[in-house]
C-alpha positions in Angstrom: 186.7 114.4 36.2 188.8 111.7 35.4 192.1 111.3 37.4 195.3 111.2 35.1 198.3 112.8 36.3 200.0 112.2 33.4 197.8 114.4 31.2 196.2 116.9 33.2 196.2 120.1 33.0 197.6 122.4 35.7 194.5 123.8 36.8 192.6 120.3 36.3 195.3 118.7 38.7 194.8 121.7 41.0 190.9 121.5 41.3 190.5 117.9 41.7 193.4 117.9 44.7 190.8 120.7 46.1 187.9 118.7 46.0 189.1 115.6 47.5 190.7 117.8 49.9 187.5 119.7 50.9 186.1 115.5 51.3 188.5 114.4 53.3 188.6 116.7 56.2 184.7 117.1 55.8 184.5 120.6 54.8 181.3 122.1 54.2 182.6 124.8 51.2 185.2 125.7 49.7 186.4 129.1 48.6 188.4 129.6 45.5 190.3 133.1 45.1 193.1 135.1 43.6 195.4 136.5 46.2 198.3 138.3 44.7 199.4 136.1 42.3 198.2 133.2 43.5 195.2 131.4 43.8 194.3 130.0 47.0 192.4 127.6 48.4 190.4 127.5 51.9 187.7 125.3 53.9 184.9 125.9 56.2 185.4 122.9 58.2 182.6 123.6 61.2 183.3 127.3 61.7 187.1 126.7 61.2 188.4 128.9 58.2 191.4 126.9 56.9 193.9 127.2 54.2 194.1 124.4 51.8 196.6 125.6 49.3 198.3 128.9 48.0 199.8 127.8 44.4 200.7 130.4 41.4 198.1 129.2 39.2 196.6 131.1 35.8 193.5 132.3 37.7 191.4 132.9 34.3 192.5 128.5 33.4 191.3 127.9 37.0 187.4 129.5 36.7 187.1 128.9 33.1 187.7 124.7 34.4 185.2 125.6 36.9 182.6 127.4 34.8 182.8 124.4 32.7 182.6 121.4 35.4 179.7 123.7 36.8 177.7 123.7 33.2 178.2 127.6 33.2 179.2 129.6 30.1 182.8 130.6 30.0 182.2 134.2 29.6 181.4 135.6 33.0 178.0 137.6 33.2 177.9 141.1 35.1 176.6 139.6 38.4 176.8 136.0 40.3 176.0 132.7 38.8 175.1 129.4 39.8 176.0 125.7 39.0 176.6 122.8 40.3 179.8 120.3 40.2 180.1 116.5 40.4 183.3 115.3 41.4 184.0 111.2 41.3 185.8 110.1 43.8 186.9 106.6 45.5 183.7 105.1 43.0 181.1 107.8 44.8 179.9 110.3 42.9 180.2 114.0 45.0 177.8 117.2 44.5 179.2 120.8 44.8 176.7 123.7 44.7 179.0 126.6 42.9 178.5 130.3 43.0 180.8 132.7 41.0 181.2 135.9 42.4 183.0 138.8 40.4 185.4 140.9 42.1 187.9 143.5 41.2 190.9 141.1 40.9 189.4 138.4 39.2 186.0 135.7 39.9 186.1 134.2 43.3 184.0 130.8 43.4 182.3 129.4 46.4 181.8 125.8 46.6 179.1 124.1 48.8 179.6 120.6 49.8 176.2 118.8 49.3 175.5 115.4 51.3 172.7 113.6 50.3 170.8 113.2 53.5 168.8 109.7 54.2 166.9 110.6 57.2 165.5 108.4 59.6 161.8 109.2 60.2 162.4 110.0 63.9 164.9 112.4 63.3 162.8 115.4 64.1 162.6 114.0 67.8 166.2 113.3 67.7 167.3 117.1 66.6 167.1 118.1 70.4 164.4 120.5 70.4 162.5 121.0 74.0 159.4 118.9 74.4 157.3 121.8 73.9 159.0 123.0 70.8 158.6 119.5 69.1 155.1 119.4 70.1 154.3 122.4 68.7 155.9 121.9 65.2 154.8 118.6 65.3 151.0 120.0 66.0 151.7 122.4 63.1 152.8 119.9 60.5 149.1 118.3 60.4 147.1 121.7 59.4 146.1 121.5 56.3 147.2 125.5 55.6 149.7 128.0 56.8 153.1 129.3 56.4 155.7 128.0 59.0 158.7 130.3 58.6 162.1 128.5 60.2 164.6 130.9 60.4 168.1 131.7 61.4 171.7 132.3 60.0 173.4 129.7 57.4 175.0 126.7 58.8 172.3 126.9 61.5 170.3 123.4 60.3 167.2 125.1 58.9 167.4 122.3 55.8 167.8 119.3 58.5 165.0 120.6 60.1 163.1 121.1 56.9 164.0 117.7 55.9 162.9 116.3 59.0 159.6 117.7 58.7 158.9 116.5 55.2 159.7 113.3 56.8 157.3 113.4 59.7 154.2 114.2 56.8 152.1 111.3 55.5 153.4 111.4 52.1 150.9 108.6 51.3 147.8 110.7 51.7 149.4 114.8 51.2 151.1 115.5 47.9 154.7 117.0 48.5 157.1 119.3 46.6 160.4 121.4 47.3 161.6 124.2 45.5 165.1 124.4 46.6 168.0 126.0 45.0 169.8 122.4 45.0 168.0 119.5 46.1 169.8 117.9 48.8 168.3 115.3 50.6 166.4 112.1 49.6 163.1 111.8 51.0 160.8 109.2 48.8 157.4 110.6 47.8 158.4 114.1 47.6 158.6 115.7 44.7 161.7 118.0 44.2 162.7 120.9 42.2 165.6 123.1 41.4 165.1 126.7 40.8 168.4 128.6 39.6 166.9 132.1 40.6 164.4 133.4 42.2 162.4 134.2 39.1 162.3 130.5 38.0 161.7 129.9 42.3 158.5 132.0 41.5 157.7 130.5 38.7 157.6 127.0 40.3 155.8 128.4 43.5 153.1 129.8 41.0 152.7 126.7 39.2 152.3 124.8 42.6 149.9 126.9 43.7 147.7 125.8 40.8 148.4 122.3 40.9 146.9 119.6 43.4 149.8 119.8 46.0 149.1 119.8 49.6 152.7 120.8 50.9 155.4 122.8 49.7 159.0 123.6 51.1 160.4 126.9 49.7 164.2 127.2 50.6 165.2 130.8 51.4 162.5 133.3 51.3 163.8 136.1 49.9 162.1 139.0 48.5 158.6 140.4 48.2 157.0 138.4 45.4 158.3 135.4 46.7 157.0 135.7 50.3 154.3 137.5 49.2 153.7 134.3 46.7 154.2 131.9 49.9 151.4 133.8 52.2 149.2 133.2 49.1 149.6 129.8 49.1 149.0 129.4 52.8 146.0 131.7 52.9 144.2 131.8 49.5 144.9 128.3 48.3 144.9 126.4 51.6 148.4 125.0 51.4 151.0 124.0 53.9 153.8 125.7 53.1 157.3 125.5 54.9 159.8 128.0 54.3 163.3 128.8 55.5 164.3 132.2 56.1 167.8 134.1 56.8 166.7 136.0 59.7 168.0 137.0 63.7 165.1 135.7 65.8 161.3 134.7 65.6 159.8 138.5 66.0 162.8 139.9 63.6 161.2 137.7 60.7 157.8 139.0 61.3 159.4 142.9 60.9 161.5 141.5 58.0 158.4 140.4 56.5 156.1 144.1 56.9 159.3 146.1 56.2 159.4 144.5 52.7 156.1 146.4 52.2 153.9 143.2 52.5 150.3 144.5 54.5 150.3 143.3 58.5 146.9 141.3 58.3 148.2 139.1 55.6 151.4 138.4 58.1 149.6 138.2 60.7 146.7 135.5 58.9 149.4 133.1 57.0 151.7 132.7 59.6 151.1 129.7 61.8 154.9 129.0 63.2 157.7 130.6 63.6 160.9 128.6 64.7 164.1 130.3 64.9 167.1 128.1 65.8 170.7 128.1 65.8 173.5 125.1 66.1 176.4 125.7 69.1 179.5 123.4 69.4 179.4 121.1 71.8 182.1 121.1 74.6 185.0 118.3 74.8 183.8 116.1 77.9 187.5 114.7 78.1 189.0 118.1 79.0 186.1 120.3 79.4 186.7 122.5 82.9 184.3 123.6 85.2 184.2 127.2 85.9 182.0 129.6 88.1 181.2 133.5 86.8 179.7 136.3 88.7 178.0 138.6 86.8 177.0 136.8 84.2 173.3 137.6 83.1 170.8 134.4 83.3 167.2 134.3 82.4 165.6 135.0 85.9 167.6 137.9 87.0 165.8 140.6 88.4 166.4 144.0 87.4 168.2 146.3 89.8 169.5 143.5 91.7 172.7 145.0 93.4 174.8 141.6 94.0 175.6 139.7 90.9 174.5 136.1 90.9 177.3 132.9 90.2 176.8 131.1 87.0 178.1 127.5 86.9 179.2 126.6 83.7 182.1 125.3 81.6 185.0 126.4 79.9 187.0 125.0 77.0 190.4 123.5 77.2 191.9 121.2 74.8 193.3 117.4 74.8 194.2 115.5 72.1 191.0 113.9 71.9 189.6 117.5 70.5 192.3 118.3 68.9 193.5 121.0 71.3 190.1 122.6 70.3 188.3 122.3 73.3 185.3 121.0 71.5 184.2 118.1 69.6 183.0 118.1 65.6 179.1 117.6 67.1 176.7 120.5 67.0 173.9 121.1 69.6 170.4 122.5 68.5 169.0 126.0 70.1 166.0 127.2 69.0 162.4 129.5 69.8 159.2 128.9 68.7 156.7 131.0 68.6 153.2 129.7 67.4 150.6 132.6 66.2 148.0 133.3 68.4 145.0 135.2 68.0 146.8 137.7 70.1 150.0 137.8 68.7 148.1 138.1 64.9 146.1 140.8 66.0 149.6 142.5 67.8 151.1 141.9 64.2 148.3 143.4 62.1 148.7 146.4 64.7 152.0 147.2 63.8 153.2 146.6 66.8 157.2 146.9 67.9 159.2 144.3 68.1 159.9 144.4 71.8 156.0 144.0 72.3 155.8 140.8 70.0 158.6 139.3 72.0 157.2 140.3 75.2 153.8 138.3 74.3 155.7 135.7 73.3 157.6 134.7 76.0 154.2 135.7 77.9 153.1 133.1 76.0 155.8 130.4 77.0 158.4 130.9 74.4 161.5 129.9 75.6 164.4 132.1 73.2 167.4 131.2 71.8 169.5 132.8 74.4 167.5 131.2 77.6 168.1 127.9 75.7 171.4 128.4 75.0 172.2 128.9 78.7 170.7 126.0 80.0 172.8 124.3 77.7 176.2 125.8 78.9 174.6 125.3 82.6 174.9 121.7 82.1 178.3 121.7 80.5 176.7 120.9 76.9 178.6 124.0 75.3 180.6 127.5 76.7 179.1 130.7 77.3 181.5 132.0 74.6 179.3 129.9 72.4 175.7 131.5 73.8 176.9 135.1 73.4 178.5 134.5 70.1 175.7 133.2 68.5 172.3 133.8 70.2 171.1 137.6 70.1 170.5 139.1 73.2 167.2 139.5 75.3 
């Protein structure tokens, strides 16, 4: 898009201002939608949802311009659509994954700011996993076949972990490919493919199953067919498959697969490792305040204990260094790693409950999301608010 204020239509100037604002504020997402008689633009910066602008604009003109930039048809379909916008700013090309969503008041657009990732090969070691979690993931990545599931909500660093994992694989000795909605990272020696919808994703996965490809990363493991294909690639075609999945924790991912109608024996025999993760905000070291809280549950609490144990932690305060937020822009990773032992495979095949699977995984030394997060709260890295807001209870 060429910037020429003297000739630009109002919707062009409005959108260019929004895209530049998102880049300058380091936003991850842009929401553009009709609000009353205005068009509102909001940014997602970290976990904050900020209003950038709300102006009287022709919503149809704004959305038509967006559709044109994203390479979509001018006439909206009945359902959502995906596209990609490329925007020149300051001599650099920025890319935005664009989703158009229908609504009763007019279309809404959600743009994800895509950042090209040039990852250091040591990055996997720097993500913040516990030593045993890191060792488990590294050893699983050396396998010739099996399904590695990285699960968590949006914004939990799944793509970062996936790309760091691909960097660890010897791409000179193994053929590696990815299937993504929009390719985001730069990994030398990796064949990257973009799938606009689930049908296209499934067609690409079927094609890779029949080719001389050793490792496949599948972004967003959704639906019965995609999941079945991924398991089939891992079991029958002897490929190492890495896939991301939106699931609350490791055990819930197993339940999700079974609830889809996939045979438990297929789930148990195909999955090599499930790693669930979250990203928590880090406390500002300049103003964090020590706090001792009574009655806060800890991983070693004993049932029936009469006297609550004190829990030493820190609370967010806010200062000039952190702009009054009490937190920095950094995030810390918490995760739980559940490799599939023979006993876990058997339990899955026997349709064991989530509580039984969780108990067995913990018995096999799995550190849970909540447990790892509480450990970081004790050290003053994050707060209990972050722990309870973003990790599932045990």
